[in-house]
PDB file of N, CA, C and O in Angstrom:
ATOM      1  N   MET A   1       1.210  -0.903  -0.329  1.00  0.00           N
ATOM      2  CA  MET A   1      -0.290  -0.015   0.241  1.00  0.00           C
ATOM      3  C   MET A   1       0.902   1.030   0.008  1.00  0.00           C
ATOM      4  O   MET A   1       0.685   1.843  -0.890  1.00  0.00           O
ATOM      5  N   LYS A   2       1.836   1.108   0.518  1.00  0.00           N
ATOM      6  CA  LYS A   2       3.124   2.603   1.166  1.00  0.00           C
ATOM      7  C   LYS A   2       3.154   2.892  -0.459  1.00  0.00           C
ATOM      8  O   LYS A   2       2.786   4.014  -0.806  1.00  0.00           O
ATOM      9  N   GLU A   3       3.696   1.666  -1.798  1.00  0.00           N
ATOM     10  CA  GLU A   3       4.013   1.738  -2.878  1.00  0.00           C
ATOM     11  C   GLU A   3       3.126   2.845  -3.243  1.00  0.00           C
ATOM     12  O   GLU A   3       3.338   4.057  -3.291  1.00  0.00           O
ATOM     13  N   LEU A   4       1.498   1.753  -3.626  1.00  0.00           N
ATOM     14  CA  LEU A   4       1.015   2.721  -4.422  1.00  0.00           C
ATOM     15  C   LEU A   4       0.681   4.339  -4.304  1.00  0.00           C
ATOM     16  O   LEU A   4       0.449   5.106  -5.238  1.00  0.00           O
ATOM     17  N   ILE A   5       0.727   4.664  -2.760  1.00  0.00           N
ATOM     18  CA  ILE A   5       0.371   5.835  -2.410  1.00  0.00           C
ATOM     19  C   ILE A   5       1.575   6.668  -3.288  1.00  0.00           C
ATOM     20  O   ILE A   5       1.231   7.468  -4.158  1.00  0.00           O
ATOM     21  N   GLU A   6       3.000   6.419  -2.993  1.00  0.00           N
ATOM     22  CA  GLU A   6       4.325   6.428  -3.527  1.00  0.00           C
ATOM     23  C   GLU A   6       4.119   6.971  -4.795  1.00  0.00           C
ATOM     24  O   GLU A   6       4.380   8.150  -5.033  1.00  0.00           O
ATOM     25  N   TYR A   7       3.626   6.124  -5.709  1.00  0.00           N
ATOM     26  CA  TYR A   7       3.554   5.815  -6.982  1.00  0.00           C
ATOM     27  C   TYR A   7       2.495   7.181  -7.682  1.00  0.00           C
ATOM     28  O   TYR A   7       2.737   7.997  -8.571  1.00  0.00           O
ATOM     29  N   ILE A   8       1.492   7.002  -6.973  1.00  0.00           N
ATOM     30  CA  ILE A   8       0.796   8.306  -6.822  1.00  0.00           C
ATOM     31  C   ILE A   8       0.930   9.550  -6.882  1.00  0.00           C
ATOM     32  O   ILE A   8       0.649  10.340  -7.783  1.00  0.00           O
ATOM     33  N   ALA A   9       1.405   9.706  -5.810  1.00  0.00           N
ATOM     34  CA  ALA A   9       2.201  10.852  -5.466  1.00  0.00           C
ATOM     35  C   ALA A   9       3.155  11.143  -6.238  1.00  0.00           C
ATOM     36  O   ALA A   9       3.257  12.361  -6.382  1.00  0.00           O
ATOM     37  N   ARG A  10       4.110  10.379  -6.956  1.00  0.00           N
ATOM     38  CA  ARG A  10       5.444  10.866  -7.593  1.00  0.00           C
ATOM     39  C   ARG A  10       4.588  11.217  -9.186  1.00  0.00           C
ATOM     40  O   ARG A  10       5.386  11.734  -9.967  1.00  0.00           O
ATOM     41  N   ALA A  11       3.709  11.109  -9.564  1.00  0.00           N
ATOM     42  CA  ALA A  11       2.769  11.054 -10.580  1.00  0.00           C
ATOM     43  C   ALA A  11       2.177  12.397 -10.639  1.00  0.00           C
ATOM     44  O   ALA A  11       2.213  12.900 -11.762  1.00  0.00           O
ATOM     45  N   ILE A  12       1.598  13.158  -9.636  1.00  0.00           N
ATOM     46  CA  ILE A  12       1.094  14.263  -9.276  1.00  0.00           C
ATOM     47  C   ILE A  12       2.262  15.244  -9.183  1.00  0.00           C
ATOM     48  O   ILE A  12       2.130  16.337  -9.734  1.00  0.00           O
ATOM     49  N   VAL A  13       3.079  15.033  -8.717  1.00  0.00           N
ATOM     50  CA  VAL A  13       3.964  16.414  -8.259  1.00  0.00           C
ATOM     51  C   VAL A  13       4.633  16.749  -9.160  1.00  0.00           C
ATOM     52  O   VAL A  13       4.623  16.199 -10.261  1.00  0.00           O
ATOM     53  N   ASP A  14       5.420  17.835  -8.803  1.00  0.00           N
ATOM     54  CA  ASP A  14       6.668  18.592  -9.670  1.00  0.00           C
ATOM     55  C   ASP A  14       8.204  18.546  -9.049  1.00  0.00           C
ATOM     56  O   ASP A  14       9.137  19.227  -9.478  1.00  0.00           O
ATOM     57  N   ASN A  15       8.267  17.713  -8.077  1.00  0.00           N
ATOM     58  CA  ASN A  15       9.238  17.367  -7.289  1.00  0.00           C
ATOM     59  C   ASN A  15       9.049  15.851  -6.863  1.00  0.00           C
ATOM     60  O   ASN A  15       8.555  15.517  -5.786  1.00  0.00           O
ATOM     61  N   PRO A  16       9.472  15.033  -7.770  1.00  0.00           N
ATOM     62  CA  PRO A  16       9.044  13.900  -7.193  1.00  0.00           C
ATOM     63  C   PRO A  16       9.935  13.032  -6.253  1.00  0.00           C
ATOM     64  O   PRO A  16       9.628  12.070  -5.549  1.00  0.00           O
ATOM     65  N   ASP A  17      11.913  14.068  -6.578  1.00  0.00           N
ATOM     66  CA  ASP A  17      11.646  13.121  -5.226  1.00  0.00           C
ATOM     67  C   ASP A  17      11.952  13.352  -3.597  1.00  0.00           C
ATOM     68  O   ASP A  17      12.611  12.803  -2.714  1.00  0.00           O
ATOM     69  N   GLU A  18      11.097  14.461  -3.742  1.00  0.00           N
ATOM     70  CA  GLU A  18      10.713  14.774  -2.867  1.00  0.00           C
ATOM     71  C   GLU A  18       9.600  14.103  -1.481  1.00  0.00           C
ATOM     72  O   GLU A  18       9.356  14.329  -0.296  1.00  0.00           O
ATOM     73  N   VAL A  19       9.234  13.275  -2.460  1.00  0.00           N
ATOM     74  CA  VAL A  19       7.689  12.622  -2.148  1.00  0.00           C
ATOM     75  C   VAL A  19       8.556  11.254  -1.033  1.00  0.00           C
ATOM     76  O   VAL A  19       9.442  10.450  -1.324  1.00  0.00           O
ATOM     77  N   LYS A  20       7.784  11.502   0.307  1.00  0.00           N
ATOM     78  CA  LYS A  20       8.060  10.234   1.340  1.00  0.00           C
ATOM     79  C   LYS A  20       7.102  10.023   1.777  1.00  0.00           C
ATOM     80  O   LYS A  20       6.385  10.936   2.188  1.00  0.00           O
ATOM     81  N   VAL A  21       6.692   8.530   1.852  1.00  0.00           N
ATOM     82  CA  VAL A  21       5.482   8.335   2.770  1.00  0.00           C
ATOM     83  C   VAL A  21       6.071   7.128   3.323  1.00  0.00           C
ATOM     84  O   VAL A  21       6.789   6.305   2.756  1.00  0.00           O
ATOM     85  N   THR A  22       5.440   7.170   5.137  1.00  0.00           N
ATOM     86  CA  THR A  22       5.949   6.484   6.107  1.00  0.00           C
ATOM     87  C   THR A  22       4.517   5.981   6.375  1.00  0.00           C
ATOM     88  O   THR A  22       3.359   6.395   6.320  1.00  0.00           O
ATOM     89  N   GLU A  23       5.368   4.611   6.769  1.00  0.00           N
ATOM     90  CA  GLU A  23       4.163   3.752   7.972  1.00  0.00           C
ATOM     91  C   GLU A  23       4.196   3.137   8.951  1.00  0.00           C
ATOM     92  O   GLU A  23       4.987   2.269   9.321  1.00  0.00           O
ATOM     93  N   GLU A  24       2.895   3.776   9.652  1.00  0.00           N
ATOM     94  CA  GLU A  24       2.871   3.364  11.229  1.00  0.00           C
ATOM     95  C   GLU A  24       1.697   2.962  11.635  1.00  0.00           C
ATOM     96  O   GLU A  24       0.576   3.403  11.381  1.00  0.00           O
ATOM     97  N   PRO A  25       2.046   2.084  12.290  1.00  0.00           N
ATOM     98  CA  PRO A  25       0.813   1.152  12.949  1.00  0.00           C
ATOM     99  C   PRO A  25       0.173   1.606  13.739  1.00  0.00           C
ATOM    100  O   PRO A  25       0.713   1.589  14.845  1.00  0.00           O
ATOM    101  N   GLY A  26      -0.944   2.106  13.705  1.00  0.00           N
ATOM    102  CA  GLY A  26      -2.413   3.039  14.490  1.00  0.00           C
ATOM    103  C   GLY A  26      -3.440   1.466  15.182  1.00  0.00           C
ATOM    104  O   GLY A  26      -3.387   0.252  14.983  1.00  0.00           O
ATOM    105  N   GLU A  27      -4.225   2.319  15.973  1.00  0.00           N
ATOM    106  CA  GLU A  27      -5.205   1.632  16.662  1.00  0.00           C
ATOM    107  C   GLU A  27      -5.678   0.760  16.000  1.00  0.00           C
ATOM    108  O   GLU A  27      -5.484  -0.423  16.280  1.00  0.00           O
ATOM    109  N   ASN A  28      -6.688   1.303  14.574  1.00  0.00           N
ATOM    110  CA  ASN A  28      -7.316   0.385  13.798  1.00  0.00           C
ATOM    111  C   ASN A  28      -6.210  -0.131  12.632  1.00  0.00           C
ATOM    112  O   ASN A  28      -6.732  -0.409  11.553  1.00  0.00           O
ATOM    113  N   GLY A  29      -5.475  -0.213  12.675  1.00  0.00           N
ATOM    114  CA  GLY A  29      -5.082  -0.562  11.418  1.00  0.00           C
ATOM    115  C   GLY A  29      -3.643  -0.163  11.447  1.00  0.00           C
ATOM    116  O   GLY A  29      -2.903  -0.430  12.393  1.00  0.00           O
ATOM    117  N   VAL A  30      -3.064   0.851   9.776  1.00  0.00           N
ATOM    118  CA  VAL A  30      -2.285   1.531   9.578  1.00  0.00           C
ATOM    119  C   VAL A  30      -2.230   2.616   9.012  1.00  0.00           C
ATOM    120  O   VAL A  30      -3.026   2.824   8.096  1.00  0.00           O
ATOM    121  N   ILE A  31      -1.044   3.869   9.481  1.00  0.00           N
ATOM    122  CA  ILE A  31      -1.679   4.964   9.210  1.00  0.00           C
ATOM    123  C   ILE A  31      -0.697   5.571   7.915  1.00  0.00           C
ATOM    124  O   ILE A  31       0.496   5.642   8.210  1.00  0.00           O
ATOM    125  N   LEU A  32      -0.999   5.934   6.771  1.00  0.00           N
ATOM    126  CA  LEU A  32       0.511   6.355   6.247  1.00  0.00           C
ATOM    127  C   LEU A  32       0.496   7.653   6.150  1.00  0.00           C
ATOM    128  O   LEU A  32      -0.489   8.385   6.055  1.00  0.00           O
ATOM    129  N   LYS A  33       1.848   7.992   6.183  1.00  0.00           N
ATOM    130  CA  LYS A  33       1.813   9.989   6.177  1.00  0.00           C
ATOM    131  C   LYS A  33       2.615   9.703   4.997  1.00  0.00           C
ATOM    132  O   LYS A  33       3.419   8.804   4.749  1.00  0.00           O
ATOM    133  N   LEU A  34       1.990  11.164   4.025  1.00  0.00           N
ATOM    134  CA  LEU A  34       2.384  11.435   3.073  1.00  0.00           C
ATOM    135  C   LEU A  34       3.436  13.238   3.425  1.00  0.00           C
ATOM    136  O   LEU A  34       3.090  14.282   3.978  1.00  0.00           O
ATOM    137  N   GLU A  35       4.816  12.773   2.729  1.00  0.00           N
ATOM    138  CA  GLU A  35       4.954  13.722   2.527  1.00  0.00           C
ATOM    139  C   GLU A  35       5.575  14.686   1.276  1.00  0.00           C
ATOM    140  O   GLU A  35       6.359  14.093   0.534  1.00  0.00           O
ATOM    141  N   VAL A  36       5.345  15.904   1.011  1.00  0.00           N
ATOM    142  CA  VAL A  36       5.594  16.694  -0.021  1.00  0.00           C
ATOM    143  C   VAL A  36       6.029  17.636  -0.302  1.00  0.00           C
ATOM    144  O   VAL A  36       5.294  18.481   0.208  1.00  0.00           O
ATOM    145  N   ALA A  37       7.138  18.323  -1.043  1.00  0.00           N
ATOM    146  CA  ALA A  37       7.571  19.600  -0.642  1.00  0.00           C
ATOM    147  C   ALA A  37       6.198  20.912  -0.587  1.00  0.00           C
ATOM    148  O   ALA A  37       5.039  20.654  -0.913  1.00  0.00           O
ATOM    149  N   LEU A  38       6.457  21.667  -0.325  1.00  0.00           N
ATOM    150  CA  LEU A  38       5.723  22.834   0.108  1.00  0.00           C
ATOM    151  C   LEU A  38       4.477  23.123  -0.982  1.00  0.00           C
ATOM    152  O   LEU A  38       3.249  23.051  -0.926  1.00  0.00           O
ATOM    153  N   GLU A  39       5.456  23.483  -1.993  1.00  0.00           N
ATOM    154  CA  GLU A  39       4.837  24.006  -3.551  1.00  0.00           C
ATOM    155  C   GLU A  39       4.405  23.023  -3.859  1.00  0.00           C
ATOM    156  O   GLU A  39       3.401  23.461  -4.421  1.00  0.00           O
ATOM    157  N   ASP A  40       4.298  21.440  -4.011  1.00  0.00           N
ATOM    158  CA  ASP A  40       3.127  20.426  -3.978  1.00  0.00           C
ATOM    159  C   ASP A  40       2.011  19.944  -3.193  1.00  0.00           C
ATOM    160  O   ASP A  40       1.300  18.974  -3.451  1.00  0.00           O
ATOM    161  N   LYS A  41       1.948  20.611  -2.356  1.00  0.00           N
ATOM    162  CA  LYS A  41       1.058  20.260  -1.361  1.00  0.00           C
ATOM    163  C   LYS A  41      -0.364  20.287  -1.905  1.00  0.00           C
ATOM    164  O   LYS A  41      -1.265  19.507  -1.600  1.00  0.00           O
ATOM    165  N   GLY A  42      -0.438  21.544  -2.956  1.00  0.00           N
ATOM    166  CA  GLY A  42      -2.175  22.243  -3.439  1.00  0.00           C
ATOM    167  C   GLY A  42      -2.507  20.821  -4.135  1.00  0.00           C
ATOM    168  O   GLY A  42      -3.581  20.228  -4.033  1.00  0.00           O
ATOM    169  N   LYS A  43      -1.227  20.336  -4.958  1.00  0.00           N
ATOM    170  CA  LYS A  43      -1.188  19.464  -6.115  1.00  0.00           C
ATOM    171  C   LYS A  43      -2.029  18.406  -5.641  1.00  0.00           C
ATOM    172  O   LYS A  43      -3.132  18.246  -6.164  1.00  0.00           O
ATOM    173  N   VAL A  44      -1.608  17.612  -4.644  1.00  0.00           N
ATOM    174  CA  VAL A  44      -1.900  16.383  -3.874  1.00  0.00           C
ATOM    175  C   VAL A  44      -3.383  16.104  -2.913  1.00  0.00           C
ATOM    176  O   VAL A  44      -3.921  15.074  -2.506  1.00  0.00           O
ATOM    177  N   ILE A  45      -3.841  18.111  -2.751  1.00  0.00           N
ATOM    178  CA  ILE A  45      -4.920  18.025  -1.983  1.00  0.00           C
ATOM    179  C   ILE A  45      -5.900  18.639  -3.370  1.00  0.00           C
ATOM    180  O   ILE A  45      -7.093  18.419  -3.165  1.00  0.00           O
ATOM    181  N   GLY A  46      -5.768  18.987  -4.026  1.00  0.00           N
ATOM    182  CA  GLY A  46      -6.572  19.269  -4.799  1.00  0.00           C
ATOM    183  C   GLY A  46      -7.541  20.297  -4.695  1.00  0.00           C
ATOM    184  O   GLY A  46      -7.442  21.157  -3.819  1.00  0.00           O
ATOM    185  N   LYS A  47      -8.945  20.276  -5.934  1.00  0.00           N
ATOM    186  CA  LYS A  47      -9.679  21.666  -5.360  1.00  0.00           C
ATOM    187  C   LYS A  47     -10.714  20.760  -4.526  1.00  0.00           C
ATOM    188  O   LYS A  47     -11.268  19.664  -4.615  1.00  0.00           O
ATOM    189  N   GLN A  48     -10.644  21.914  -3.629  1.00  0.00           N
ATOM    190  CA  GLN A  48     -12.256  21.200  -2.802  1.00  0.00           C
ATOM    191  C   GLN A  48     -11.721  19.664  -2.161  1.00  0.00           C
ATOM    192  O   GLN A  48     -12.670  19.097  -1.619  1.00  0.00           O
ATOM    193  N   GLY A  49     -10.351  18.811  -2.089  1.00  0.00           N
ATOM    194  CA  GLY A  49     -10.076  18.116  -1.630  1.00  0.00           C
ATOM    195  C   GLY A  49     -10.155  16.609  -2.623  1.00  0.00           C
ATOM    196  O   GLY A  49     -10.032  15.461  -2.197  1.00  0.00           O
ATOM    197  N   GLN A  50     -10.380  17.010  -3.942  1.00  0.00           N
ATOM    198  CA  GLN A  50     -10.877  15.764  -4.513  1.00  0.00           C
ATOM    199  C   GLN A  50      -9.625  14.675  -4.770  1.00  0.00           C
ATOM    200  O   GLN A  50      -9.596  13.448  -4.671  1.00  0.00           O
ATOM    201  N   THR A  51      -8.802  15.468  -5.070  1.00  0.00           N
ATOM    202  CA  THR A  51      -7.555  14.915  -5.467  1.00  0.00           C
ATOM    203  C   THR A  51      -7.366  14.009  -4.251  1.00  0.00           C
ATOM    204  O   THR A  51      -7.549  12.820  -4.516  1.00  0.00           O
ATOM    205  N   ALA A  52      -7.050  14.272  -3.008  1.00  0.00           N
ATOM    206  CA  ALA A  52      -6.804  13.307  -1.902  1.00  0.00           C
ATOM    207  C   ALA A  52      -7.572  12.280  -1.466  1.00  0.00           C
ATOM    208  O   ALA A  52      -7.210  11.195  -1.011  1.00  0.00           O
ATOM    209  N   ARG A  53      -9.043  12.857  -1.701  1.00  0.00           N
ATOM    210  CA  ARG A  53     -10.519  12.285  -1.285  1.00  0.00           C
ATOM    211  C   ARG A  53      -9.957  10.882  -2.478  1.00  0.00           C
ATOM    212  O   ARG A  53      -9.688   9.722  -2.165  1.00  0.00           O
ATOM    213  N   ALA A  54      -9.923  11.487  -3.797  1.00  0.00           N
ATOM    214  CA  ALA A  54      -9.712  10.020  -4.633  1.00  0.00           C
ATOM    215  C   ALA A  54      -8.545   8.767  -4.303  1.00  0.00           C
ATOM    216  O   ALA A  54      -8.604   7.564  -4.557  1.00  0.00           O
ATOM    217  N   ILE A  55      -7.708   9.404  -3.779  1.00  0.00           N
ATOM    218  CA  ILE A  55      -6.035   9.028  -2.851  1.00  0.00           C
ATOM    219  C   ILE A  55      -6.648   8.018  -2.352  1.00  0.00           C
ATOM    220  O   ILE A  55      -6.493   6.892  -2.826  1.00  0.00           O
ATOM    221  N   ARG A  56      -7.660   8.333  -1.028  1.00  0.00           N
ATOM    222  CA  ARG A  56      -7.806   7.672  -0.047  1.00  0.00           C
ATOM    223  C   ARG A  56      -8.466   6.584  -0.306  1.00  0.00           C
ATOM    224  O   ARG A  56      -8.183   5.444   0.061  1.00  0.00           O
ATOM    225  N   THR A  57      -9.707   7.076  -1.196  1.00  0.00           N
ATOM    226  CA  THR A  57     -10.506   6.022  -2.618  1.00  0.00           C
ATOM    227  C   THR A  57      -9.817   4.659  -2.650  1.00  0.00           C
ATOM    228  O   THR A  57     -10.138   3.621  -2.073  1.00  0.00           O
ATOM    229  N   LEU A  58      -8.890   4.892  -3.388  1.00  0.00           N
ATOM    230  CA  LEU A  58      -7.838   3.914  -3.863  1.00  0.00           C
ATOM    231  C   LEU A  58      -6.895   3.262  -2.659  1.00  0.00           C
ATOM    232  O   LEU A  58      -6.211   2.324  -3.070  1.00  0.00           O
ATOM    233  N   LEU A  59      -6.759   3.521  -1.507  1.00  0.00           N
ATOM    234  CA  LEU A  59      -6.190   3.239  -0.253  1.00  0.00           C
ATOM    235  C   LEU A  59      -6.892   2.678   0.043  1.00  0.00           C
ATOM    236  O   LEU A  59      -6.593   1.519   0.330  1.00  0.00           O
ATOM    237  N   ARG A  60      -8.497   3.185   0.190  1.00  0.00           N
ATOM    238  CA  ARG A  60      -9.318   2.106   0.966  1.00  0.00           C
ATOM    239  C   ARG A  60      -9.231   0.716   0.305  1.00  0.00           C
ATOM    240  O   ARG A  60      -8.854  -0.312   0.868  1.00  0.00           O
ATOM    241  N   ILE A  61      -9.623   0.834  -0.937  1.00  0.00           N
ATOM    242  CA  ILE A  61      -9.724  -0.805  -1.838  1.00  0.00           C
ATOM    243  C   ILE A  61      -8.093  -1.516  -1.812  1.00  0.00           C
ATOM    244  O   ILE A  61      -7.633  -2.647  -1.968  1.00  0.00           O
ATOM    245  N   ALA A  62      -7.753  -0.662  -1.629  1.00  0.00           N
ATOM    246  CA  ALA A  62      -6.251  -1.562  -1.245  1.00  0.00           C
ATOM    247  C   ALA A  62      -6.137  -2.906  -0.095  1.00  0.00           C
ATOM    248  O   ALA A  62      -5.732  -4.059   0.057  1.00  0.00           O
ATOM    249  N   ALA A  63      -6.940  -1.581   0.647  1.00  0.00           N
ATOM    250  CA  ALA A  63      -6.542  -2.495   1.906  1.00  0.00           C
ATOM    251  C   ALA A  63      -7.681  -3.481   2.047  1.00  0.00           C
ATOM    252  O   ALA A  63      -7.464  -4.677   2.242  1.00  0.00           O
ATOM    253  N   VAL A  64      -8.891  -2.973   1.946  1.00  0.00           N
ATOM    254  CA  VAL A  64      -9.572  -4.219   1.953  1.00  0.00           C
ATOM    255  C   VAL A  64      -9.114  -5.728   1.211  1.00  0.00           C
ATOM    256  O   VAL A  64      -9.226  -6.904   1.559  1.00  0.00           O
ATOM    257  N   LYS A  65      -8.581  -5.082   0.088  1.00  0.00           N
ATOM    258  CA  LYS A  65      -8.095  -6.715  -0.729  1.00  0.00           C
ATOM    259  C   LYS A  65      -6.774  -7.460   0.594  1.00  0.00           C
ATOM    260  O   LYS A  65      -6.579  -8.662   0.773  1.00  0.00           O
ATOM    261  N   ARG A  66      -6.216  -6.552   1.170  1.00  0.00           N
ATOM    262  CA  ARG A  66      -5.679  -6.994   2.493  1.00  0.00           C
ATOM    263  C   ARG A  66      -6.422  -7.561   3.496  1.00  0.00           C
ATOM    264  O   ARG A  66      -5.993  -8.528   4.125  1.00  0.00           O
ATOM    265  N   ASN A  67      -7.403  -7.103   3.696  1.00  0.00           N
ATOM    266  CA  ASN A  67      -8.245  -7.161   4.921  1.00  0.00           C
ATOM    267  C   ASN A  67      -7.505  -6.677   5.976  1.00  0.00           C
ATOM    268  O   ASN A  67      -7.404  -7.449   6.929  1.00  0.00           O
ATOM    269  N   VAL A  68      -6.832  -5.356   6.083  1.00  0.00           N
ATOM    270  CA  VAL A  68      -6.093  -4.313   6.541  1.00  0.00           C
ATOM    271  C   VAL A  68      -7.304  -2.692   6.876  1.00  0.00           C
ATOM    272  O   VAL A  68      -8.227  -2.593   6.068  1.00  0.00           O
ATOM    273  N   ARG A  69      -7.245  -1.901   7.674  1.00  0.00           N
ATOM    274  CA  ARG A  69      -7.408  -1.006   7.787  1.00  0.00           C
ATOM    275  C   ARG A  69      -6.485   0.073   7.754  1.00  0.00           C
ATOM    276  O   ARG A  69      -5.593   0.138   8.600  1.00  0.00           O
ATOM    277  N   ALA A  70      -6.642   1.141   6.637  1.00  0.00           N
ATOM    278  CA  ALA A  70      -5.640   2.119   6.645  1.00  0.00           C
ATOM    279  C   ALA A  70      -5.828   3.596   6.098  1.00  0.00           C
ATOM    280  O   ALA A  70      -6.309   3.967   5.027  1.00  0.00           O
ATOM    281  N   ALA A  71      -5.390   4.209   6.979  1.00  0.00           N
ATOM    282  CA  ALA A  71      -5.453   5.671   6.552  1.00  0.00           C
ATOM    283  C   ALA A  71      -4.820   6.665   6.245  1.00  0.00           C
ATOM    284  O   ALA A  71      -3.963   6.721   7.127  1.00  0.00           O
ATOM    285  N   LEU A  72      -4.667   7.490   5.583  1.00  0.00           N
ATOM    286  CA  LEU A  72      -3.703   8.538   4.793  1.00  0.00           C
ATOM    287  C   LEU A  72      -3.859  10.014   5.519  1.00  0.00           C
ATOM    288  O   LEU A  72      -4.897  10.635   5.749  1.00  0.00           O
ATOM    289  N   GLU A  73      -2.670  10.325   5.767  1.00  0.00           N
ATOM    290  CA  GLU A  73      -2.494  11.993   6.584  1.00  0.00           C
ATOM    291  C   GLU A  73      -1.371  12.276   5.674  1.00  0.00           C
ATOM    292  O   GLU A  73      -0.485  11.528   5.263  1.00  0.00           O
ATOM    293  N   ILE A  74      -1.706  14.072   5.349  1.00  0.00           N
ATOM    294  CA  ILE A  74      -0.526  14.200   4.774  1.00  0.00           C
ATOM    295  C   ILE A  74      -0.258  15.321   5.463  1.00  0.00           C
ATOM    296  O   ILE A  74      -0.788  16.266   6.047  1.00  0.00           O
ATOM    297  N   VAL A  75       0.536  14.954   5.234  1.00  0.00           N
ATOM    298  CA  VAL A  75       1.895  16.080   6.497  1.00  0.00           C
ATOM    299  C   VAL A  75       2.106  17.392   5.752  1.00  0.00           C
ATOM    300  O   VAL A  75       2.842  18.259   6.224  1.00  0.00           O
TER     301      VAL A  75
END
């Protein structure tokens, strides 16, 4: 799942080398933290959060296939 988020984020941003995804165990599953360059944060979030919502939906689908819970935080 970490690779999926990293792949999507690198495709969206202007500075793909600054994309960093960390995985942390949480209470109800895994929490993925996505860090991007400051000027790319708007691209990852999108208008009214549409891009972030779409990424979270894809993450949820991948998590269901693996029988785990996952959440995405954009740092």
